[in-house]
FITOR-19601 format. One record per residue: residue number from 0; x, y, z of N, C-alpha, C, O, CB in turn. Coordinates in Angstrom, 1 decimal. Glycine has a CB too. Example, Ala and Ser with C-alpha at 12.3 -4.5 7.8 and 13.67 -1.06 7.14 Angstrom:
// residues 2
  pos    n.c1    n.c2    n.c3   ca.c1   ca.c2   ca.c3    c.c1    c.c2    c.c3    o.c1    o.c2    o.c3   cb.c1   cb.c2   cb.c3
    0    13.2    -5.7     7.8    12.3    -4.5     7.8    13.2    -3.3     7.8    14.2    -3.3     8.5    11.3    -4.5     9.0
    1    12.8    -2.2     7.1    13.7    -1.1     7.1    12.9     0.0     7.9    13.4     1.1     8.0    14.1    -0.6     5.7
//
This chain:
// residues 116
  pos    n.c1    n.c2    n.c3   ca.c1   ca.c2   ca.c3    c.c1    c.c2    c.c3    o.c1    o.c2    o.c3   cb.c1   cb.c2   cb.c3
    0   -21.2    16.3    -0.1   -20.1    14.8    -0.5   -20.0    13.4     0.8   -19.7    13.2     1.9   -18.0    15.6    -0.6
    1   -20.5    12.8     0.0   -20.4    11.4     1.0   -19.0    11.3     1.4   -18.0    11.5     0.6   -20.7     9.8     0.2
    2   -18.8    10.9     2.8   -18.0    10.4     3.5   -17.7     8.9     3.1   -18.7     8.2     3.1   -18.4    10.7     4.8
    3   -16.4     8.2     2.7   -16.5     6.6     2.8   -16.5     6.1     4.2   -16.0     6.6     5.2   -15.4     5.9     2.2
    4   -17.3     4.9     4.1   -17.2     4.1     5.5   -16.0     3.6     6.1   -15.1     3.1     5.6   -17.9     2.9     5.5
    5   -16.2     3.9     7.5   -14.5     3.2     8.2   -14.1     1.9     7.8   -15.1     1.2     7.6   -14.6     2.9     9.9
    6   -13.2     1.4     7.7   -12.5     0.3     7.6   -13.4    -0.5     6.5   -14.0    -1.5     6.9   -12.3    -0.5     8.9
    7   -13.4     0.1     5.2   -14.0    -0.5     4.5   -12.9    -1.2     3.3   -11.9    -0.6     3.1   -15.0     0.3     4.2
    8   -13.4    -2.5     2.6   -12.5    -2.8     2.0   -12.6    -2.7     0.6   -13.6    -2.9    -0.1   -12.2    -3.8     2.3
    9   -10.9    -2.4    -0.1   -11.4    -1.8    -1.5   -10.9    -3.0    -2.2    -9.8    -3.4    -1.8   -10.8    -0.4    -2.0
   10   -11.6    -3.6    -3.4   -11.5    -4.5    -4.0   -11.9    -4.2    -5.3   -13.0    -4.7    -5.6   -11.9    -5.5    -3.5
   11   -11.1    -3.2    -6.2   -11.4    -2.6    -7.3   -11.8    -3.7    -8.3   -12.8    -4.4    -8.2   -10.4    -1.8    -7.6
   12   -11.0    -3.7    -9.5   -10.9    -4.6   -10.5   -10.5    -5.8   -10.2    -9.6    -5.8    -9.4   -10.3    -4.2   -11.5
   13   -11.0    -6.9   -10.8   -10.9    -8.5   -10.5    -8.5    -8.4   -10.6    -7.8    -9.2   -10.0   -12.2   -10.0   -12.6
   14    -8.1    -7.7   -11.1    -7.1    -7.7   -11.7    -5.6    -7.6   -10.5    -4.5    -8.1   -10.6    -7.4    -6.6   -12.7
   15    -6.5    -6.8    -9.3    -5.8    -6.4    -8.1    -6.4    -5.9    -7.2    -7.6    -5.7    -7.5    -4.8    -5.7    -8.2
   16    -6.0    -5.5    -5.8    -6.6    -4.9    -4.9    -5.6    -4.2    -3.8    -4.4    -4.4    -3.6    -7.6    -5.9    -4.3
   17    -6.4    -3.4    -3.3    -5.7    -2.7    -2.1    -6.7    -3.0    -0.9    -7.9    -2.6    -1.0    -5.4    -0.9    -2.4
   18    -6.2    -3.9     0.4    -7.5    -3.6     1.0    -7.0    -3.6     2.6    -6.2    -4.4     3.0    -8.8    -4.8     0.6
   19    -7.8    -2.7     3.4    -7.4    -2.5     4.4    -7.9    -3.1     5.5    -9.1    -2.9     5.7    -7.5    -1.5     4.5
   20    -7.1    -4.0     6.2    -7.2    -4.7     7.6    -8.2    -4.6     8.2    -8.7    -3.5     8.4    -6.3    -4.2     8.4
   21    -8.9    -5.6     8.7   -10.2    -5.2     9.6   -10.1    -4.3    10.7   -10.9    -3.4    10.9   -10.8    -6.4    10.2
   22    -8.9    -4.5    11.5    -8.3    -3.6    12.5    -7.8    -2.5    12.1    -7.4    -1.8    13.0    -7.4    -4.1    13.1
   23    -7.5    -2.0    10.7    -7.2    -0.8     9.9    -5.4    -1.1    10.4    -4.6    -0.3     9.9    -8.3     0.9    10.5
   24    -5.2    -1.6    10.9    -3.4    -1.5    10.9    -2.4    -2.1    10.0    -1.2    -2.2    10.2    -2.9    -2.2    12.1
   25    -3.0    -2.6     8.7    -2.1    -2.8     7.6    -2.7    -2.6     6.2    -3.9    -2.9     6.1    -1.7    -4.2     7.8
   26    -2.1    -2.3     5.2    -2.9    -2.2     3.9    -2.4    -3.3     3.2    -1.2    -3.2     2.9    -2.7    -0.9     3.2
   27    -3.0    -4.4     2.7    -2.4    -5.3     1.9    -2.9    -5.1     0.6    -4.1    -5.0     0.4    -2.5    -6.7     2.4
   28    -1.9    -5.2    -0.4    -1.6    -5.2    -1.9    -1.8    -6.3    -2.5    -1.1    -7.1    -2.0    -0.3    -5.0    -2.1
   29    -2.3    -6.7    -3.3    -2.1    -7.9    -4.1    -2.4    -7.7    -5.5    -3.3    -6.8    -5.6    -2.9    -9.0    -3.7
   30    -2.0    -8.3    -6.7    -2.0    -8.5    -8.0    -1.3    -7.3    -8.6    -0.2    -6.8    -8.3    -3.3    -8.8    -8.5
   31    -2.2    -6.6    -9.8    -1.7    -5.5   -10.5    -2.2    -4.3    -9.9    -3.5    -4.2    -9.7    -2.1    -5.6   -12.0
   32    -1.5    -3.1    -9.5    -2.0    -2.0    -9.2    -1.6    -1.1   -10.0    -0.5    -0.7   -10.3    -1.8    -1.8    -8.1
   33    -2.8    -0.8   -10.3    -3.1     0.5   -11.6    -3.8     1.3   -11.0    -4.2     1.1    -9.8    -3.9     0.3   -13.1
   34    -4.2     2.6   -11.8    -4.8     3.6   -11.6    -6.1     3.5   -11.2    -6.4     4.3   -10.4    -4.7     4.4   -12.5
   35    -7.3     2.2   -11.7    -8.7     2.0   -11.3    -8.3     1.3   -10.2    -9.3     1.0    -9.6    -9.7     1.3   -12.4
   36    -7.4     0.9    -9.7    -7.5     0.2    -8.3    -7.1     0.8    -7.2    -7.6     0.5    -6.1    -7.0    -0.9    -8.3
   37    -6.0     1.9    -7.4    -5.9     3.0    -6.5    -7.3     4.0    -6.3    -7.9     4.4    -5.3    -4.6     3.8    -7.0
   38    -7.4     4.4    -7.6    -8.6     5.4    -7.5    -9.6     4.9    -6.3    -9.9     5.6    -5.3    -9.4     5.5    -9.1
   39   -10.2     3.4    -6.6   -11.1     2.7    -6.1   -10.9     2.8    -4.3   -11.7     2.9    -3.5   -11.0     1.3    -6.8
   40    -9.0     2.7    -4.2    -8.8     2.4    -2.9    -8.8     3.9    -2.0    -8.8     4.1    -0.7    -7.2     1.5    -2.8
   41    -8.8     4.9    -3.1    -9.0     6.5    -2.4   -10.2     6.8    -2.2   -10.3     7.7    -1.4    -8.4     7.8    -3.2
   42   -11.4     6.3    -2.6   -12.7     6.8    -2.6   -13.2     5.9    -1.8   -14.4     6.2    -1.5   -13.4     7.0    -3.8
   43   -12.7     4.9    -1.3   -13.4     4.2    -0.2   -12.7     4.2     1.4   -13.2     3.8     2.4   -13.4     2.8    -0.8
   44   -11.2     4.7     1.2   -10.7     4.6     2.6    -9.7     6.0     2.8    -8.6     6.3     2.3    -9.6     2.9     2.8
   45   -10.7     6.9     3.8   -10.0     8.1     4.2    -8.5     8.1     4.4    -7.8     7.1     4.8   -10.7     8.7     5.5
   46    -8.0     9.3     3.9    -6.4     9.1     4.2    -6.3     9.3     5.8    -5.1     9.1     6.2    -5.3    10.3     3.3
   47    -7.1     9.6     6.8    -6.6     9.7     8.2    -6.8     8.0     8.7    -6.4     7.6     9.8    -7.6    10.9     9.2
   48    -7.4     7.3     7.7    -7.2     6.1     8.1    -6.0     5.4     7.7    -5.7     4.8     8.7    -8.1     5.5     7.7
   49    -5.2     5.3     6.7    -3.8     5.1     6.3    -3.0     4.5     7.7    -2.6     5.3     8.6    -3.2     6.8     5.7
   50    -2.8     3.4     7.8    -1.9     3.0     8.4    -0.5     3.2     8.1    -0.4     3.8     7.1    -2.2     2.1     8.5
   51     0.9     2.8     8.7     2.0     2.7     8.7     2.8     1.6     7.9     4.0     1.7     7.7     2.3     2.8     9.9
   52     2.0     0.6     7.5     2.3    -0.6     6.8     1.6    -1.0     5.7     0.4    -0.7     5.3     2.1    -1.6     7.6
   53     2.6    -1.7     5.1     1.6    -2.0     3.9     2.3    -3.8     3.7     3.5    -3.9     4.0     1.9    -0.6     2.1
   54     1.8    -4.8     3.4     2.1    -5.7     3.0     2.3    -6.1     1.8     1.4    -6.7     1.4     1.6    -6.3     3.5
   55     3.2    -5.9     0.9     3.7    -6.1    -0.1     4.2    -7.2    -0.9     4.9    -7.1    -2.0     4.3    -5.8     0.1
   56     3.5    -8.4    -0.2     4.1    -9.5    -1.1     3.4   -10.4    -2.0     3.8   -11.5    -2.4     4.6   -10.3    -0.4
   57     2.1    -9.6    -2.5     1.4   -10.1    -3.4     1.3    -9.3    -4.5     0.3    -9.3    -5.1     0.3   -10.4    -3.1
   58     2.2    -8.4    -4.9     2.2    -7.5    -5.8     2.7    -8.1    -7.2     3.8    -8.7    -7.3     3.0    -6.4    -5.3
   59     2.0    -8.0    -8.2     2.9    -8.6    -9.4     3.1    -7.4   -10.5     3.8    -7.5   -11.5     2.0   -10.0   -10.2
   60     2.4    -6.3   -10.2     2.7    -5.1   -10.9     2.2    -3.8   -10.6     1.0    -3.6   -10.3     2.4    -5.4   -12.2
   61     3.0    -2.9   -10.7     2.8    -1.5    -9.9     2.9    -0.4   -11.2     3.8    -0.5   -12.0     4.2    -1.2    -8.5
   62     2.2     0.4   -11.2     1.9     0.8   -12.0     2.2     2.3   -11.5     1.9     2.6   -10.3     0.6     0.4   -12.3
   63     2.9     3.3   -12.3     2.9     4.6   -11.8     1.8     5.3   -10.5     2.2     5.8    -9.4     2.8     5.3   -13.1
   64     0.5     5.1   -10.9    -0.2     5.2   -10.2    -0.2     4.8    -8.8    -0.6     5.6    -7.9    -0.7     5.0   -10.8
   65     0.3     3.1    -8.7     0.5     2.7    -7.2     1.7     3.6    -6.5     1.6     4.0    -5.4     0.9     1.0    -6.9
   66     3.0     3.8    -7.6     3.7     4.3    -7.3     3.6     5.3    -6.2     4.0     5.2    -5.0     3.9     4.6    -8.2
   67     2.6     6.7    -6.8     2.3     7.7    -6.1     1.8     7.5    -4.9     2.3     8.0    -3.9     1.7     8.4    -6.7
   68     0.9     6.8    -4.9     0.1     6.0    -3.6     1.0     5.7    -2.6     0.9     6.0    -1.4    -0.7     4.4    -4.0
   69     2.1     5.0    -3.2     3.0     4.8    -1.9     3.6     6.0    -1.4     3.5     6.3    -0.2     4.1     3.8    -2.1
   70     4.2     7.0    -2.3     4.7     8.1    -1.9     3.8     8.5    -1.0     4.1     8.5     0.2     5.1     9.1    -2.8
   71     2.7     8.8    -1.3     1.5     9.4    -0.1     1.5     8.9     1.0     1.5     9.5     2.0    -0.1     9.3    -0.4
   72     1.6     7.8     0.9     1.5     6.7     2.2     2.4     7.2     3.0     2.2     7.5     4.2     1.8     5.1     1.9
   73     3.9     7.2     2.3     5.1     7.4     3.3     5.3     9.0     3.9     5.8     9.4     4.9     6.5     6.8     2.4
   74     4.6    10.0     2.8     4.6    11.2     3.1     3.4    11.2     4.7     3.6    11.5     5.9     4.1    12.2     1.6
   75     2.5    10.8     4.1     1.6    11.1     5.8     2.1    10.0     7.0     1.5    10.0     8.1    -0.6    10.7     5.6
   76     3.2     9.2     6.8     3.9     9.1     7.9     4.8     9.4     8.4     5.2     8.9     9.5     3.9     8.6     8.0
   77     5.6    10.6     7.7     6.6    11.6     7.9     6.1    12.3     8.5     6.3    12.3     9.8     7.2    12.4     6.9
   78     5.1    13.1     7.7     4.5    13.8     8.8     4.0    13.9    10.2     3.9    14.8    11.0     3.9    14.0     8.5
   79     3.7    12.4    10.3     3.2    12.3    11.7     4.6    11.6    12.8     4.4    11.2    13.9     1.8    11.1    11.7
   80     5.9    11.8    12.1     7.1    11.4    12.9     7.6    10.0    12.5     8.6     9.4    13.0     6.8    11.4    14.4
   81     6.7     9.5    11.6     6.6     8.0    11.7     7.3     7.6    10.2     7.6     8.7     9.6     4.8     7.4    11.8
   82     7.6     6.4     9.4     8.0     6.1     8.5     7.1     4.5     7.7     6.8     3.5     8.3     9.4     6.0     8.9
   83     7.0     4.6     6.8     6.2     3.4     6.3     6.9     2.6     6.0     7.9     2.8     5.3     5.4     3.5     5.3
   84     6.6     1.4     6.4     7.0     0.2     6.2     6.7    -0.5     5.4     5.4    -0.6     5.4     6.9    -0.3     6.9
   85     7.2    -1.3     4.3     6.8    -2.1     3.1     7.1    -3.8     3.7     8.2    -4.3     4.0     7.9    -1.6     1.6
   86     6.2    -4.2     3.6     6.8    -6.0     4.2     7.2    -6.8     3.1     6.3    -7.4     2.6     5.6    -7.2     4.9
   87     7.8    -6.9     2.8     8.7    -8.4     2.2     8.0    -7.9     0.7     7.1    -8.6     0.2     8.1   -10.6     3.0
   88     8.4    -7.0     0.1     8.4    -6.6    -1.2     8.6    -7.5    -2.1     9.6    -8.3    -1.9     9.3    -5.8    -1.4
   89     7.9    -7.8    -3.5     8.9    -8.9    -4.4    10.1    -8.2    -4.9    10.3    -7.0    -4.6     8.2    -9.7    -5.8
   90    10.8    -9.1    -5.7    11.9    -8.6    -6.3    11.8    -7.5    -7.3    12.5    -6.5    -7.5    12.5    -9.7    -6.8
   91    10.5    -8.1    -8.0    10.2    -6.9    -9.1     9.7    -5.6    -8.6     9.9    -4.5    -9.3     9.0    -7.5   -10.1
   92     8.9    -5.5    -7.3     8.6    -4.2    -6.9     9.7    -3.6    -6.3     9.7    -2.4    -6.2     7.6    -4.1    -6.1
   93    10.8    -4.4    -5.8    12.1    -3.7    -5.0    12.8    -3.3    -6.1    13.1    -2.1    -5.9    13.2    -4.7    -3.9
   94    13.2    -3.7    -7.3    13.8    -3.4    -8.6    13.4    -2.2    -8.8    14.1    -1.2    -8.8    13.5    -4.3    -9.7
   95    11.9    -2.3    -9.2    11.5    -0.8    -9.5    11.5     0.5    -8.0    11.4     1.7    -7.9     9.6    -1.0   -10.1
   96    11.6    -0.1    -7.6    12.0     0.9    -6.2    13.3     1.4    -6.3    13.7     2.6    -6.2    12.0    -0.1    -4.6
   97    13.9     0.5    -6.4    15.6     0.9    -6.7    15.9     2.1    -7.7    16.5     3.2    -7.5    16.3    -0.5    -7.3
   98    15.6     1.5    -8.9    15.2     2.2   -10.3    14.6     3.3   -10.0    15.3     4.1   -10.7    14.3     1.4   -11.3
   99    13.7     4.0    -9.3    13.4     5.1    -9.1    13.4     6.1    -8.4    12.8     7.2    -8.4    12.8     5.1    -9.2
  100    14.6     5.5    -7.2    15.1     5.9    -6.2    14.0     6.2    -5.1    14.3     7.0    -4.2    15.8     6.9    -6.7
  101    12.7     5.3    -5.0    11.8     5.2    -4.3    12.5     4.7    -3.1    12.2     5.3    -2.1    10.7     4.5    -4.9
  102    13.3     3.8    -2.9    13.6     2.6    -2.2    14.1     3.6    -0.8    13.8     3.0     0.2    14.9     1.5    -3.1
  103    14.6     4.8    -0.7    14.9     5.5     0.2    14.0     6.2     1.0    14.4     7.0     1.8    15.7     6.2    -0.1
  104    12.6     5.9     0.9    11.3     6.5     0.9    10.6     5.5     2.0    10.3     5.8     3.1    10.6     6.5    -0.5
  105    10.6     4.3     1.3    10.5     3.2     2.4    11.0     2.5     2.8    12.0     2.1     2.2    10.0     2.6     2.3
  106    10.6     1.8     4.4    11.5     0.6     4.9    11.0    -0.6     4.5     9.9    -1.0     4.7    11.5     0.4     6.4
  107    11.8    -1.3     3.9    11.4    -2.6     3.5    11.7    -3.3     5.0    12.6    -3.0     5.8    12.3    -3.3     2.1
  108    10.7    -4.2     5.1    11.0    -5.4     6.2    10.5    -6.4     6.0     9.4    -6.4     5.5    10.7    -5.3     7.5
  109    11.1    -7.8     6.4    10.8    -9.0     6.4     9.3    -9.4     6.9     8.9    -8.8     7.8    11.8    -9.7     7.1
  110     8.6   -10.4     6.4     7.4   -10.6     6.7     7.3   -11.3     8.1     8.2   -12.1     8.3     6.9   -11.4     5.6
  111     6.6   -11.2     9.0     6.7   -11.7    10.1     6.8   -13.8     9.7     6.4   -14.5     8.7     5.3   -10.8    11.0
  112     7.2   -14.0    10.6     7.7   -15.6    10.6     5.8   -15.8    11.2     5.1   -15.3    12.0     9.6   -16.3    12.1
  113     5.7   -17.0    10.0     5.0   -18.0    10.1     4.3   -18.8    12.0     5.2   -19.4    12.7     6.0   -18.8     9.2
  114     3.3   -18.8    12.4     3.4   -19.7    13.8     3.6   -20.9    13.6     3.3   -21.2    12.4     2.3   -19.9    14.6
  115     4.2   -21.9    14.3     4.7   -23.3    14.2     3.8   -23.8    14.3     3.7   -25.0    14.3     5.6   -23.8    14.9
//
């Protein structure tokens, strides 16, 4: 079985993407996150590369597959003694997390201030 390349961008279908930052410190999630986008991320980025921070500002939709990935990310951090930070999730995603009880699994943090 071939190992995925290190620090590879995952840009699955055009409707959504999950991208690992170049330095590997952040996952950027944008658009519609469905099973195809999640599958592409899982085959291109090893779990050992998953960081503790997810920039969720660009999410427009998240399916159960996307939620499952977020839970896996959070569990990985918990096993390491940390916590998954979800950066500035949009209102629609916050409502979904509240409805499913997953708001207790992630720590939502505000987006960093833009440089002046």
